[in-house]
VOPAGU-2260 file (C-alpha; in pm, 1 decimal, decimal comma):
REM VOPAGU-2260
SITE   aa  ch    i         X         Y         Z
SITE  UNK   A    0    1409,5    6789,6    -240,9
SITE  UNK   A    1    1755,1    6883,6    -108,6
SITE  UNK   A    2    1857,7    6997,0    -457,8
SITE  UNK   A    3    1549,2    7219,1    -479,8
SITE  UNK   A    4    1633,5    7377,9    -145,6
SITE  UNK   A    5    1990,2    7438,2    -258,4
SITE  UNK   A    6    1869,2    7610,9    -576,9
SITE  UNK   A    7    1628,7    7825,7    -375,5
SITE  UNK   A    8    1914,6    7932,6    -148,5
SITE  UNK   A    9    2121,9    8033,9    -451,4
SITE  UNK   A   10    1834,0    8232,3    -601,6
SITE  UNK   A   11    1772,5    8421,6    -276,3
SITE  UNK   A   12    2144,4    8488,1    -230,7
SITE  UNK   A   13    2169,8    8610,7    -588,9
SITE  UNK   A   14    1873,5    8842,7    -546,1
SITE  UNK   A   15    2022,2    8987,7    -229,3
SITE  UNK   A   16    2354,3    9044,6    -406,6
SITE  UNK   A   17    2177,3    9225,9    -692,9
SITE  UNK   A   18    2002,5    9454,4    -442,9
SITE  UNK   A   19    2339,4    9560,0    -298,7
SITE  UNK   A   20    2572,0    9551,5    -599,8
SITE  UNK   A   21    2314,7    9659,6    -854,7
SITE  UNK   A   22    2210,3    9969,6    -658,7
SITE  UNK   A   23    2317,1   10297,3    -826,5
SITE  UNK   A   24    2647,7   10418,3    -684,5
SITE  UNK   A   25    2521,3   10778,1    -672,1
SITE  UNK   A   26    2190,2   10699,3    -504,7
SITE  UNK   A   27    2301,9   10852,9    -173,2
SITE  UNK   A   28    2438,8   11162,3    -347,3
SITE  UNK   A   29    2117,6   11215,4    -542,3
SITE  UNK   A   30    1913,1   11211,3    -221,2
SITE  UNK   A   31    2160,4   11413,3     -18,4
SITE  UNK   A   32    2106,9   11781,1      52,8
SITE  UNK   A   33    2318,5   11964,9    -206,9
SITE  UNK   A   34    2632,9   12146,8     -96,3
SITE  UNK   A   35    2557,5   12521,3    -100,8
SITE  UNK   A   36    2907,7   12669,1     -72,4
SITE  UNK   A   37    3160,8   12735,1    -349,7
SITE  UNK   A   38    3469,1   12663,0    -137,2
SITE  UNK   A   39    3629,9   12351,5      11,0
SITE  UNK   A   40    3555,0   12315,0     386,2
SITE  UNK   A   41    3912,2   12196,0     453,0
SITE  UNK   A   42    4143,5   12411,5     240,3
SITE  UNK   A   43    3910,3   12705,0     179,6
SITE  UNK   A   44    4004,0   12695,9    -188,1
SITE  UNK   A   45    3751,4   12766,6    -462,5
SITE  UNK   A   46    3586,1   12448,8    -586,1
SITE  UNK   A   47    3705,9   12373,2    -937,8
SITE  UNK   A   48    4040,5   12548,6    -888,0
SITE  UNK   A   49    4216,9   12210,9    -862,2
SITE  UNK   A   50    4003,9   12016,0   -1107,7
SITE  UNK   A   51    3663,3   11858,3   -1062,8
SITE  UNK   A   52    3531,2   11873,9    -706,5
SITE  UNK   A   53    3533,3   11554,7    -497,5
SITE  UNK   A   54    3184,1   11482,3    -364,0
SITE  UNK   A   55    3117,7   11290,2     -42,6
SITE  UNK   A   56    2800,9   11234,9     160,8
SITE  UNK   A   57    2792,3   11250,9     541,1
SITE  UNK   A   58    2470,7   11189,7     736,1
SITE  UNK   A   59    2258,2   11264,8     431,4
SITE  UNK   A   60    2436,2   11587,9     342,0
SITE  UNK   A   61    2663,8   11645,8      47,4
SITE  UNK   A   62    3011,2   11791,7     104,7
SITE  UNK   A   63    3241,6   11900,4    -178,9
SITE  UNK   A   64    3619,8   11913,7    -163,3
SITE  UNK   A   65    3881,1   12074,9    -385,2
SITE  UNK   A   66    4093,0   11758,5    -415,2
SITE  UNK   A   67    4127,2   11391,1    -319,1
SITE  UNK   A   68    4336,6   11468,3     -12,6
SITE  UNK   A   69    4085,0   11683,2     174,7
SITE  UNK   A   70    3817,9   11421,2     261,2
SITE  UNK   A   71    4066,3   11228,1     478,4
SITE  UNK   A   72    4149,6   11544,4     672,4
SITE  UNK   A   73    3777,6   11619,6     709,7
SITE  UNK   A   74    3713,4   11270,5     844,7
SITE  UNK   A   75    3992,4   11276,4    1107,5
SITE  UNK   A   76    3744,4   11448,2    1340,1
SITE  UNK   A   77    3421,9   11435,1    1144,4
SITE  UNK   A   78    3203,2   11577,2    1420,7
SITE  UNK   A   79    3426,9   11883,4    1457,8
SITE  UNK   A   80    3452,3   11922,0    1079,5
SITE  UNK   A   81    3074,4   11915,6    1039,7
SITE  UNK   A   82    3035,1   12167,0    1323,3
SITE  UNK   A   83    3281,7   12397,7    1148,2
SITE  UNK   A   84    3091,5   12351,8     821,2
SITE  UNK   A   85    2764,3   12431,8     999,1
SITE  UNK   A   86    2909,0   12761,9    1118,4
SITE  UNK   A   87    3030,2   12846,2     767,5
SITE  UNK   A   88    2678,2   12778,4     635,2
SITE  UNK   A   89    2521,3   12992,6     908,7
SITE  UNK   A   90    2760,9   13278,3     829,4
SITE  UNK   A   91    2694,9   13255,2     455,5
SITE  UNK   A   92    2316,8   13215,0     467,6
SITE  UNK   A   93    2242,6   13458,2     752,1
SITE  UNK   A   94    2322,2   13753,0     525,9
SITE  UNK   A   95    2002,3   13716,7     327,6
SITE  UNK   A   96    1787,1   13466,2     516,6
SITE  UNK   A   97    1453,9   13491,6     334,6
SITE  UNK   A   98    1203,5   13410,5     609,5
SITE  UNK   A   99    1086,4   13640,7     886,6
SITE  UNK   A  100     872,7   13395,9    1083,0
SITE  UNK   A  101     938,2   13073,7    1274,8
SITE  UNK   A  102     849,0   12758,4    1078,7
SITE  UNK   A  103     714,7   12595,1    1394,7
SITE  UNK   A  104     521,7   12864,8    1581,6
SITE  UNK   A  105     460,3   13110,4    1299,6
SITE  UNK   A  106     576,5   13393,3    1525,2
SITE  UNK   A  107     818,0   13667,2    1417,6
SITE  UNK   A  108    1179,3   13556,6    1450,2
SITE  UNK   A  109    1270,7   13866,2    1646,3
SITE  UNK   A  110    1616,2   14008,2    1702,0
SITE  UNK   A  111    1779,2   13692,9    1845,3
SITE  UNK   A  112    1638,2   13381,6    1680,1
SITE  UNK   A  113    1781,6   13032,6    1727,6
SITE  UNK   A  114    2002,7   12959,0    1424,7
SITE  UNK   A  115    2101,5   12604,3    1334,4
SITE  UNK   A  116    2169,6   12383,8    1031,9
SITE  UNK   A  117    1966,1   12090,9     904,4
SITE  UNK   A  118    2122,2   11912,3     610,8
SITE  UNK   A  119    2302,5   12198,8     438,8
SITE  UNK   A  120    2041,6   12461,2     514,8
SITE  UNK   A  121    2024,7   12735,4     775,4
SITE  UNK   A  122    1700,7   12725,5     972,2
SITE  UNK   A  123    1588,0   12993,2    1215,6
SITE  UNK   A  124    1324,1   12956,5    1485,6
SITE  UNK   A  125    1188,6   13207,2    1735,2
SITE  UNK   A  126    1323,1   13015,6    2035,1
SITE  UNK   A  127    1514,6   12711,6    2157,2
SITE  UNK   A  128    1198,7   12512,3    2224,4
SITE  UNK   A  129    1092,0   12546,6    1862,7
SITE  UNK   A  130    1441,5   12443,6    1753,7
SITE  UNK   A  131    1404,9   12117,3    1948,5
SITE  UNK   A  132    1067,7   12047,7    1783,9
SITE  UNK   A  133    1210,6   12113,1    1436,6
SITE  UNK   A  134    1515,2   11893,4    1498,9
SITE  UNK   A  135    1289,6   11613,7    1624,4
SITE  UNK   A  136    1101,7   11606,2    1290,8
SITE  UNK   A  137    1364,1   11727,6    1045,3
SITE  UNK   A  138    1215,7   11586,8     723,1
SITE  UNK   A  139     871,2   11731,3     793,2
SITE  UNK   A  140    1001,5   12077,9     876,2
SITE  UNK   A  141    1255,2   12089,4     591,6
SITE  UNK   A  142     970,7   12030,0     348,6
SITE  UNK   A  143     772,9   12307,7     515,1
SITE  UNK   A  144    1081,5   12531,3     516,2
SITE  UNK   A  145    1145,9   12471,6     144,5
SITE  UNK   A  146     783,3   12547,6      58,1
SITE  UNK   A  147     802,8   12875,3     251,6
SITE  UNK   A  148    1121,8   12973,5      65,0
SITE  UNK   A  149     966,1   12893,4    -272,7
SITE  UNK   A  150     663,7   13108,9    -189,1
SITE  UNK   A  151     872,9   13396,2     -53,1
SITE  UNK   A  152    1137,8   13408,7    -325,2
SITE  UNK   A  153     904,2   13340,9    -617,3
SITE  UNK   A  154     744,3   13679,1    -554,5
SITE  UNK   A  155    1068,9   13860,3    -634,7
SITE  UNK   A  156    1254,0   13597,5    -839,5
SITE  UNK   A  157    1523,3   13784,5   -1034,3
SITE  UNK   A  158    1536,7   13580,5   -1355,1
SITE  UNK   A  159    1296,3   13488,6   -1633,4
SITE  UNK   A  160    1517,8   13216,4   -1778,7
SITE  UNK   A  161    1657,6   12880,0   -1672,6
SITE  UNK   A  162    2021,9   12914,9   -1554,5
SITE  UNK   A  163    2110,9   12585,3   -1724,7
SITE  UNK   A  164    1943,2   12596,3   -2066,3
SITE  UNK   A  165    1873,4   12967,1   -2101,1
SITE  UNK   A  166    1515,3   12880,6   -2196,4
SITE  UNK   A  167    1236,8   13110,9   -2085,7
SITE  UNK   A  168    1071,1   12979,4   -1770,7
SITE  UNK   A  169     720,7   12849,7   -1838,0
SITE  UNK   A  170     780,2   12768,9   -2205,2
SITE  UNK   A  171     820,7   12399,3   -2129,4
SITE  UNK   A  172     549,7   12379,0   -1867,0
SITE  UNK   A  173     552,8   12465,8   -1500,2
SITE  UNK   A  174     910,2   12548,7   -1384,7
SITE  UNK   A  175    1087,8   12302,6   -1156,7
SITE  UNK   A  176    1166,2   12458,2    -817,6
SITE  UNK   A  177    1485,5   12357,7    -634,9
SITE  UNK   A  178    1599,4   12499,4    -301,4
SITE  UNK   A  179    1977,2   12502,7    -255,0
SITE  UNK   A  180    2077,0   12628,3      87,2
SITE  UNK   A  181    1818,9   12903,4     128,3
SITE  UNK   A  182    1800,0   13003,9    -236,3
SITE  UNK   A  183    1533,0   12914,0    -487,9
SITE  UNK   A  184    1648,3   12811,1    -833,7
SITE  UNK   A  185    1385,3   12770,4   -1105,7
SITE  UNK   A  186    1452,1   12536,4   -1398,0
SITE  UNK   A  187    1273,0   12499,6   -1728,7
SITE  UNK   A  188    1244,4   12121,2   -1691,0
SITE  UNK   A  189    1346,8   11821,9   -1480,2
SITE  UNK   A  190    1628,5   11734,9   -1723,2
SITE  UNK   A  191    1825,4   12038,7   -1604,2
SITE  UNK   A  192    1840,8   11906,1   -1247,7
SITE  UNK   A  193    2139,4   11684,1   -1333,7
SITE  UNK   A  194    2343,5   11985,4   -1440,5
SITE  UNK   A  195    2251,2   12172,1   -1122,9
SITE  UNK   A  196    2361,8   11873,2    -914,3
SITE  UNK   A  197    2710,5   11889,8   -1068,9
SITE  UNK   A  198    2773,0   12241,0    -933,1
SITE  UNK   A  199    2486,4   12372,1    -715,2
SITE  UNK   A  200    2664,4   12689,2    -598,0
SITE  UNK   A  201    2734,9   12790,8    -958,0
SITE  UNK   A  202    2365,5   12779,6   -1046,8
SITE  UNK   A  203    2266,9   12975,9    -734,8
SITE  UNK   A  204    2522,0   13240,9    -825,5
SITE  UNK   A  205    2398,9   13248,3   -1185,8
SITE  UNK   A  206    2054,2   13350,4   -1058,5
SITE  UNK   A  207    2112,7   13541,6    -737,9
SITE  UNK   A  208    2472,4   13654,6    -783,2
SITE  UNK   A  209    2379,4   13856,6   -1089,1
SITE  UNK   A  210    2088,2   14012,4    -900,9
SITE  UNK   A  211    2315,7   14103,0    -607,9
SITE  UNK   A  212    2570,8   14260,7    -840,9
SITE  UNK   A  213    2304,3   14477,7    -998,7
SITE  UNK   A  214    2167,4   14578,8    -659,3
SITE  UNK   A  215    2513,9   14666,0    -528,7
SITE  UNK   A  216    2628,4   14854,7    -838,3
SITE  UNK   A  217    2705,6   15218,0    -754,7
SITE  UNK   A  218    2456,1   15472,1    -875,2
SITE  UNK   A  219    2563,9   15677,6   -1175,6
SITE  UNK   A  220    2720,3   16010,5   -1085,6
SITE  UNK   A  221    2489,8   16306,2   -1149,4
SITE  UNK   A  222    2556,9   16484,2   -1474,4
SITE  UNK   A  223    2776,1   16787,0   -1413,4
SITE  UNK   A  224    2639,2   17121,1   -1517,6
SITE  UNK   A  225    2848,3   17373,3   -1707,2
SITE  UNK   A  226    2983,2   17666,9   -1512,7
SITE  UNK   A  227    2746,7   17958,4   -1495,0
SITE  UNK   A  228    2439,1   17736,6   -1534,3
SITE  UNK   A  229    2347,6   17764,9   -1168,5
SITE  UNK   A  230    2193,0   18086,4   -1051,5
SITE  UNK   A  231    2399,8   18291,4    -816,7
SITE  UNK   A  232    2258,6   18371,0    -477,8
SITE  UNK   A  233    2182,6   18740,1    -455,9
């Protein structure tokens, strides 16, 4: 009987070890909110300029660094570093925030909405009270927020192809919708999600950066008319 108990202990211990050791190393990264910026939060350098970006996860949010040395500097005062990152995200995503109404009350955001970050996404509410309600149920409201962005940006989505494969959207079934920061990215299939996860900002820029460049391109100068073509005022 004692031998049986000893074997049972070993089996349970082995199962527990498999649950910890056998868990995928990137499980936290896969579930984390993808990093929406294309620069390192410590050095300010362009991600990829010093080799492959270093990816870390803090409180369920992904942060990307330009090199191995930057995470340690970030973690010296992690709370302050995350606050600084939040402000960088607010500055970047405020420029073209897609929603005009509060995700809690449904009211217009107005001229001075409450702006804050959940995960790696800027969220705006009509007032501080609504902000508290959103922050108290983050997962619920982020899902609602993402759905609102998909609906809003699908109406004027600037591309007909997948930024990863180049395939026409809809050819392989219903497109896969991913929200990175406050930008919708449509993919031809679920297989392309892995490529997006390697460099989220690149895929956002592939879709929306091209659209912004076209919108900001200067209008062509009017064709000049030969002298004498205009009628003289009499």
